[in-house]
C-alpha positions in Angstrom: 0.0 0.0 0.0 1.3 3.4 -1.0 2.2 5.8 1.7 -0.2 8.8 1.6 2.5 11.2 2.8 4.8 10.2 0.0 1.9 10.6 -2.5 1.2 14.1 -1.2 4.8 15.1 -1.4 5.1 13.7 -5.0 2.0 15.7 -6.0 3.4 18.8 -4.4 6.7 18.4 -6.2 5.0 17.9 -9.5 2.9 21.0 -8.9 6.1 23.1 -8.1 7.8 21.7 -11.2 4.8 22.5 -13.3 4.6 26.1 -11.9 8.3 26.7 -12.4 8.0 25.3 -15.9 5.2 27.8 -16.7 7.1 30.7 -15.2 10.3 29.7 -17.1 8.3 29.4 -20.3 6.8 32.8 -19.7 10.2 34.3 -18.9 11.7 32.9 -22.1 8.7 34.2 -24.0 9.2 37.7 -22.6 12.9 37.8 -22.7 13.5 36.1 -26.1 10.4 35.9 -28.2 9.0 39.3 -27.2 12.4 41.0 -26.7 12.3 43.3 -29.8 8.7 44.3 -29.2 9.2 45.3 -25.6 12.5 46.9 -26.3 10.8 49.1 -28.9 8.0 50.0 -26.5 10.5 51.0 -23.8 12.4 53.1 -26.3 9.2 54.7 -27.5 8.4 55.6 -23.9 11.7 57.2 -23.1 13.4 58.0 -26.4 12.6 60.7 -29.0 14.1 61.2 -32.4 14.7 65.0 -32.5 15.5 67.1 -35.5 18.6 69.3 -35.3 17.8 72.4 -37.3 20.4 73.6 -39.8 21.4 77.2 -39.4 20.4 79.3 -42.5 23.3 80.8 -44.2 24.2 84.5 -43.8 23.9 87.0 -46.6 26.7 89.7 -46.7 27.6 92.7 -48.7 30.9 92.8 -50.6 32.8 93.8 -47.5 31.2 91.1 -45.2 28.6 93.3 -43.5 25.6 91.1 -42.6 22.4 91.8 -44.6 20.5 88.7 -43.4 21.4 86.7 -40.3 20.0 84.4 -37.6 18.8 85.2 -34.1 18.9 82.2 -31.7 15.4 81.3 -30.4 13.7 78.3 -28.8 10.6 76.2 -29.4 8.8 75.2 -26.2 7.7 71.6 -26.2 5.6 69.7 -23.7 5.7 65.9 -23.1 2.2 65.2 -21.8 3.2 61.7 -20.7 5.4 63.3 -18.0 2.9 65.8 -16.8 0.4 64.6 -14.1 -3.2 65.5 -14.8 -3.3 67.3 -11.4 -0.3 69.4 -12.5 -1.7 70.7 -15.8 -3.6 73.7 -14.4 -0.5 74.8 -12.4 1.7 74.3 -15.4 -0.6 76.4 -17.6 -0.6 79.2 -15.0 3.2 79.1 -14.7 3.7 79.3 -18.5 1.0 81.8 -19.4 2.8 85.0 -18.6 6.3 84.3 -20.0 4.8 82.8 -23.2 2.2 85.5 -23.6 -0.6 82.9 -24.0 -3.8 82.4 -22.0 -4.1 79.8 -19.3 -7.1 78.3 -21.1 -5.2 77.8 -24.3 -2.2 76.3 -22.6 -4.4 73.9 -20.6 -6.1 72.8 -23.8 -2.7 72.1 -25.4 -1.4 70.3 -22.4 -4.5 68.0 -22.4 -3.8 66.9 -26.0 -4.0 63.1 -26.4 -2.8 60.7 -29.0 -4.1 57.3 -30.0 -2.0 54.2 -29.0 -2.4 50.5 -29.6 -2.5 48.0 -26.7 -2.5 44.7 -28.6 -5.6 44.7 -30.7 -7.2 47.4 -28.6 -6.9 51.1 -29.3 -6.6 53.6 -26.4 -5.7 57.2 -25.9 -2.8 58.6 -24.0 -1.3 62.0 -23.3 0.6 63.3 -26.4 4.4 63.2 -25.9 5.2 66.1 -28.3 3.1 69.3 -28.0 4.4 72.5 -29.4 3.4 75.2 -27.0 5.1 78.2 -28.7 7.7 78.9 -31.3 10.2 81.7 -31.6 10.7 82.1 -27.8 13.8 84.2 -26.9 16.5 82.3 -25.0 16.1 84.6 -22.0 12.5 83.6 -21.7 13.4 79.9 -22.0 15.9 80.3 -19.2 13.2 82.0 -17.1 10.8 79.2 -17.6 13.4 76.5 -16.8 14.1 78.2 -13.5 10.4 78.5 -12.6 9.8 74.8 -13.4 12.7 73.8 -11.2 11.5 75.9 -8.3 7.9 74.4 -8.6 9.2 70.9 -9.1 7.3 70.5 -12.4 8.5 68.4 -15.3 7.6 67.6 -18.9 8.8 70.8 -20.6 11.9 71.0 -22.8 13.2 73.4 -25.4 14.3 72.8 -29.0 16.9 75.2 -30.4 15.9 77.2 -33.5 16.7 80.5 -35.1 14.8 83.5 -36.5 15.8 85.3 -39.7 16.6 89.0 -39.0 17.5 91.8 -41.4 19.7 94.3 -39.5 19.3 97.0 -42.2 15.5 97.0 -42.2 14.1 98.5 -45.4 17.5 99.1 -47.0 18.2 96.7 -49.9 15.0 94.8 -49.2 14.2 94.0 -52.8 17.6 92.4 -53.3 17.9 90.5 -50.1 14.2 89.4 -50.0 12.8 87.5 -47.0 11.7 84.1 -45.7 8.3 82.7 -44.8 7.3 80.9 -41.5 8.9 77.7 -42.7 12.3 79.5 -43.1 12.0 79.2 -46.9 13.1 82.0 -49.2 10.3 83.9 -50.8 11.8 86.8 -52.6 15.2 88.2 -53.6 18.4 86.4 -52.9 16.7 84.5 -50.1 14.5 82.8 -52.8 16.9 82.4 -55.7 19.7 80.9 -53.5 17.5 79.1 -51.1 19.1 75.8 -51.9 22.5 77.1 -50.8 21.2 79.1 -47.8 18.8 76.6 -46.1 21.3 73.8 -45.5 20.1 70.3 -44.4 18.7 69.4 -41.0 20.3 66.6 -38.9 18.8 64.4 -36.1 19.5 62.7 -32.9 17.9 60.0 -30.7 17.4 61.4 -27.2 16.6 59.3 -24.0 15.0 61.1 -21.1 14.4 60.2 -17.4 11.0 60.3 -15.7 11.4 64.1 -15.1 12.0 64.7 -18.8 15.7 65.6 -18.5 17.9 64.2 -21.2 20.2 61.4 -20.3 23.3 62.5 -22.1 25.2 59.3 -21.3 22.5 57.3 -23.2 22.3 59.6 -26.2 21.7 57.5 -29.3 22.4 57.9 -33.0 23.1 61.4 -34.2 23.7 63.1 -37.6 25.0 66.6 -37.5 23.2 69.2 -39.7 24.8 70.8 -42.7 24.4 74.5 -42.1 23.6 76.9 -44.9 26.3 78.5 -47.0 27.3 82.2 -46.8 26.3 84.3 -49.7 28.3 87.4 -50.4 26.8 90.0 -52.7 28.4 92.5 -55.0 26.5 95.2 -53.2 28.6 97.8 -51.3 26.5 99.1 -48.4 28.5 102.3 -48.3 27.2 103.1 -51.8 23.8 101.6 -51.0 23.4 104.1 -48.1 24.2 107.0 -50.4 21.7 105.8 -53.0 18.9 105.2 -50.4 19.4 108.6 -48.8 19.3 110.5 -52.1 16.3 108.4 -53.3 14.4 109.2 -50.2 15.1 112.9 -50.6 13.9 112.8 -54.2 10.8 110.9 -53.3 10.0 113.4 -50.5 10.4 116.3 -52.9 8.6 114.9 -56.0 6.3 112.2 -54.6 6.6 109.8 -57.6 4.5 106.7 -58.0 7.7 104.7 -58.4 11.4 105.5 -58.3 14.5 103.4 -58.9 18.3 103.9 -58.7 20.9 101.4 -59.9 24.7 101.6 -59.6 26.8 99.2 -61.6 30.4 98.6 -62.4 30.5 98.7 -66.2 33.6 96.6 -66.7 32.2 93.5 -64.8 28.5 94.1 -64.6 28.6 94.1 -60.7 25.6 95.8 -59.2 27.0 98.1 -56.5 23.7 99.4 -55.2 20.0 99.0 -56.1 17.0 100.7 -54.5 13.3 101.0 -55.3 10.5 103.0 -54.0 8.1 102.0 -52.6 9.9 99.5 -50.3 9.2 97.4 -47.2 10.8 96.1 -44.0 11.4 92.3 -44.3 11.4 92.0 -40.5 7.6 92.8 -40.5 6.6 91.5 -43.8 2.9 91.1 -42.8 2.6 94.9 -42.6 3.8 95.5 -46.2 1.5 95.7 -49.2 2.3 93.4 -52.2 3.0 96.4 -54.4 5.9 97.5 -52.1 7.5 94.1 -52.3 8.0 94.2 -56.1 11.6 94.7 -57.3 10.7 97.3 -59.9 14.2 97.4 -61.3 13.5 94.1 -63.0 9.7 93.6 -62.8 8.4 96.9 -64.2 8.9 98.1 -67.7 8.6 101.6 -69.2 9.3 103.2 -72.5 12.9 104.4 -72.1 12.5 107.6 -74.0 15.5 109.6 -75.0 18.0 107.4 -73.1 17.4 105.0 -75.9 18.9 107.3 -78.5 22.4 105.9 -77.7 21.3 102.6 -79.4 20.2 104.2 -82.7 23.2 106.5 -82.9 25.7 103.7 -82.1 24.0 101.4 -84.7 24.1 104.1 -87.5 27.8 104.8 -86.7 28.7 101.1 -86.6 27.0 100.6 -90.0 29.1 103.5 -91.4 25.9 105.3 -92.5 27.2 108.4 -90.7 30.4 109.5 -89.1 31.6 112.1 -86.7 31.5 114.8 -89.4 28.1 113.9 -90.7 25.2 116.4 -90.4 21.5 115.7 -90.3 18.9 118.3 -91.2 16.4 118.4 -88.4 13.6 120.1 -90.3 13.5 123.2 -88.1 11.5 121.3 -85.4 8.7 119.5 -87.4 9.1 116.4 -89.5 6.2 114.7 -91.3 6.5 110.9 -91.7 3.8 108.3 -92.2 1.1 110.8 -91.9 2.2 112.0 -88.5 4.4 115.0 -87.5 7.3 114.5 -85.3 8.5 117.4 -83.2 11.6 118.6 -81.4 11.4 120.7 -78.3 13.3 123.3 -80.2 13.7 124.2 -83.9 17.0 122.8 -85.1 18.5 123.0 -88.6 21.6 121.0 -89.4 23.1 119.0 -86.4 26.1 116.8 -86.3 25.7 113.3 -85.1 27.2 114.2 -81.7 24.8 117.2 -81.5 21.8 114.9 -82.1 22.6 113.4 -78.7 23.7 116.7 -77.0 20.4 118.4 -77.9 18.3 115.1 -77.8 16.8 115.7 -81.2 13.9 113.4 -81.9 13.9 114.2 -85.6 17.6 113.7 -86.1 17.6 110.3 -84.4 14.5 109.3 -86.3 16.3 110.0 -89.6 19.1 107.8 -88.4 16.6 105.1 -87.9 15.2 105.6 -91.4 18.7 105.2 -92.8 19.2 102.0 -90.8 15.9 100.5 -91.9 13.6 98.3 -89.8 15.7 95.1 -89.7 19.0 96.7 -88.9 17.4 98.9 -86.3 15.7 95.9 -84.7 18.9 93.9 -84.7 20.7 96.8 -83.0 18.0 97.1 -80.3 18.3 93.4 -79.5 22.1 93.6 -79.5 21.9 96.1 -76.7 19.9 93.6 -74.7 16.4 94.9 -75.0 13.7 92.3 -75.4 15.5 89.7 -73.4 16.2 89.1 -69.7 19.6 90.3 -68.5 20.2 87.0 -66.5 20.7 88.7 -63.2 20.5 86.3 -60.2 17.2 87.7 -58.9 13.7 86.3 -59.2 10.9 87.8 -61.3 12.9 89.5 -64.1 10.9 90.2 -67.2 12.2 90.6 -70.8 10.5 93.8 -71.7 8.9 94.3 -75.1 10.6 94.7 -78.5 8.1 94.1 -81.3 9.3 92.1 -84.3 9.6 94.0 -87.5 6.6 92.3 -89.2 4.2 94.1 -86.7 5.7 97.6 -87.0 3.5 100.3 -88.3 4.6 102.9 -90.9 5.7 105.3 -88.1 7.5 102.7 -86.0 10.8 103.4 -87.9 10.7 107.0 -86.5 9.3 106.1 -83.0 11.5 103.2 -82.0 14.8 105.2 -82.5 13.8 107.7 -79.8 12.6 105.1 -77.3 8.9 104.7 -78.1 7.1 101.5 -78.9 9.7 99.7 -76.8 9.4 98.7 -73.2 12.4 98.1 -71.0 13.2 97.5 -67.4 15.5 99.9 -65.5 18.2 97.2 -65.3 18.2 96.8 -69.1 18.6 100.6 -69.5 21.6 100.8 -67.1 23.2 97.7 -68.6 22.9 99.2 -72.1 24.6 102.4 -70.9 27.3 100.2 -69.3 28.1 98.9 -72.7 28.8 102.4 -73.9 30.9 103.1 -70.7 33.1 100.0 -71.0 33.9 100.3 -74.8 31.1 98.2 -76.3 30.7 95.0 -74.3 27.2 94.1 -73.0 27.9 92.5 -69.7 25.6 90.2 -67.7 24.6 92.0 -64.5 26.1 90.3 -61.4 24.6 90.4 -57.9 26.4 87.4 -56.2 30.1 87.8 -55.5 30.7 84.4 -53.9 29.2 81.5 -52.0 31.2 79.8 -49.3 30.5 76.8 -47.0 30.8 76.9 -43.2 34.5 75.9 -43.4 35.3 78.9 -45.7 35.6 76.9 -48.9 34.4 78.8 -52.0 31.6 76.9 -53.6 30.8 79.4 -56.3 32.4 82.7 -57.3 31.4 85.5 -59.6 32.4 85.1 -63.3 32.1 88.2 -65.3 30.2 87.4 -68.5 30.3 89.3 -71.8 27.1 88.7 -73.6 28.1 90.3 -76.9 29.7 93.3 -78.5 27.1 96.0 -79.3 28.9 98.3 -81.6 32.3 99.1 -83.1 34.9 100.8 -81.0 34.9 103.8 -83.2 31.1 104.2 -82.8 31.3 103.8 -79.1 34.0 106.5 -78.9 31.9 109.0 -80.8 28.8 108.3 -78.6 30.9 108.7 -75.4 32.2 112.0 -76.5 28.7 113.2 -77.3 27.4 112.0 -73.9 30.1 114.1 -72.1 28.8 117.2 -73.9 25.2 116.3 -72.8 26.4 117.0 -69.2 27.5 120.6 -70.1 25.9 123.9 -70.3 25.0 123.3 -74.0 23.5 119.8 -73.3 20.3 118.7 -71.8 21.8 117.6 -68.4 24.1 120.3 -66.9 22.6 119.5 -63.5 24.2 116.1 -63.7 27.6 117.7 -63.4 29.9 116.6 -60.6 32.6 119.0 -59.6 36.1 117.7 -60.4 35.0 115.0 -62.9 33.9 114.6 -66.5 30.4 113.0 -66.5 28.8 111.3 -69.5 25.1 110.5 -69.7 21.8 110.9 -71.3 18.4 112.3 -70.1 15.1 110.7 -70.7 11.6 112.1 -70.6 9.1 109.5 -71.7 5.4 109.9 -72.0 3.4 107.2 -70.3 1.5 104.9 -72.6 -2.2 104.8 -72.1 -4.1 101.4 -71.8 -6.6 102.8 -74.4 -3.8 103.6 -76.8 -1.6 106.6 -77.3 -0.1 108.5 -74.4 -1.4 110.0 -71.2 -1.2 113.7 -71.2 1.0 115.2 -68.6 2.3 111.9 -67.2 6.0 111.1 -67.7 8.7 108.8 -66.6 11.9 111.0 -66.2 15.4 109.6 -66.0 19.0 110.1 -66.3 21.6 107.4 -67.0 25.3 108.2 -67.0 28.8 107.2 -65.9 31.8 108.8 -64.3 34.6 109.6 -64.6 33.9 109.6 -68.3 37.6 108.8 -69.2 37.7 105.6 -67.0 34.3 104.9 -65.6 34.1 103.5 -62.1 30.3 103.2 -62.1 27.3 103.7 -64.3 24.1 104.8 -62.7 20.4 105.2 -63.5 18.0 107.5 -61.8 14.3 107.0 -62.8 11.1 108.5 -61.3 7.6 107.7 -62.5 5.1 110.6 -62.5 7.0 113.1 -60.3 4.8 115.8 -58.9 6.1 119.0 -60.2 5.3 121.9 -62.6 4.8 120.9 -66.2 7.7 123.1 -67.4 10.1 121.3 -65.0 8.9 117.7 -65.7 12.1 116.7 -67.6 14.8 114.2 -66.9 17.4 117.0 -67.0 15.7 118.9 -64.2 14.5 116.1 -61.9 16.7 113.0 -62.4 20.0 114.6 -63.3 20.4 116.5 -60.0 19.8 113.3 -58.1 22.6 111.6 -60.2 24.9 114.6 -59.4 24.4 114.3 -55.7 24.9 110.5 -55.8 28.0 110.9 -58.0 29.6 113.5 -55.8 29.2 111.3 -52.6 30.1 108.1 -54.4 33.3 109.7 -55.7 34.3 110.7 -52.2 33.4 107.2 -50.8 35.4 105.5 -53.5 38.3 108.0 -53.1 38.3 108.8 -56.9 41.0 111.1 -58.1 39.5 114.3 -59.7 40.0 114.3 -63.5 39.5 118.0 -64.3 40.3 121.3 -62.8 37.1 123.2 -62.0 36.5 126.7 -63.2 33.5 128.6 -61.9 30.5 126.4 -62.3 27.7 128.9 -61.6 27.1 129.6 -65.3 26.8 125.8 -65.9 24.2 125.2 -63.3 22.0 128.2 -63.9 21.1 127.2 -67.5 19.0 124.1 -67.8 17.8 122.7 -71.2 14.8 120.5 -71.8 15.2 116.9 -73.0 
């Protein structure tokens, strides 16, 4: 007979073995079979993959002065899984004042939940990544960190970020441009070179303790960001300040609808200064109207008027149709062609080719156009870059309008030579005059001097580009001599004179085309484009004002735009330390007599 005690002991042992077998099987299941699953869950609970923002590249002027830079800021993040429900109201109250948000809004954000899976069942849990506020100054972040520590609250951390700032405000706004809320370039250099400026974000895996503090010793995989490159422009802020100040003064005096000044180095095409009115502050872009954000130097087109006469004259000289000693009969001020009468502002008889430019004779230049004929005139206009984009590295440039010969009217051959029936941007006009200044080479305008990475390696550098030759050297020399006489007491622009220097240039007074056809009475775009010193030009400049408010008898390029050029030229010469090229006599006689364009 079996002993009952032994039987009970055997049953107990078997029971223990069975239990330990179950526990062991469960342990193996958890530690081996479910290892990856629970490791992932643990990592999900305590580890975040955080983006490391790339620092946007700096934009500088040619001397390294910052035009667009980054201000360090923080993004305030809440981890709801680390904030007790009972602490949410206190957390909201603590954060409300420094963040400038209401307690109700913060409490709503802190209560945000997310959907999670527990096996086959779906549940909700506090969100672990809640953006409370972006663009928080570092001083405010430090203040919040101290307050959280004093109140023994956890679950708030800060991600580093930066905000784009423009230290010069409105100055050079159309060239630099601005970025949107996503730190993406929208206009200007910010837009065109966004691929270089924005860089590439990195990331890191961060493990935190139960209070939300990062465990640095357990920091996981990390990839450093590639910060944006530095873009250096050809702009010289010393010259830019001169241009902006004189443009503001002119706009205050004449209240034009639009105004533009461009300074360029004719030998290379480098843009030294560029300003438009109206303008805007890229730091407060939401307050600026869309019209103020247009870079009118490349997006607006006007009939260039008499500044265009350099094209016709250079073409006729290049084709050997006339020479320095040729004379053109200017019909004593009235010339009938194609059923329409063309007028000069004064009755002229015979004028030499140079005098056609000096006195800005519409009739004389129209006759040069007739000698050229439609096709050769059209080809000359295109050679000077009109009707095509200049290729400047700025967004929004238009090509202007040059109608093909097959749509010209009978009078087009007399209108085109004096800058009518043609539409050009201000940049095209100054680039064309640059070709006269440098001896006949049409240069592609340059705005970017160089691009360098964060280690100082040059990624891209400016390459001066000659587009084409526009005329023969002999023709260019004659036109340049004539343009020097324009800025004299016998020319149309004595007020463009700069003491100590020979200045060459041309005035323009263009009637504004009407949408209904023809021209609007009393509305003009006045301009002066010239270069100095005339013998060896350091810069070419355009001053243009649209519908200046002045007396009709003063509404001419020689009286409004030329004096602005003179003031800019005088200050620019001092800034660039140019050596005077002429000895000055008394200039009172020169500046008291002003001729109409």
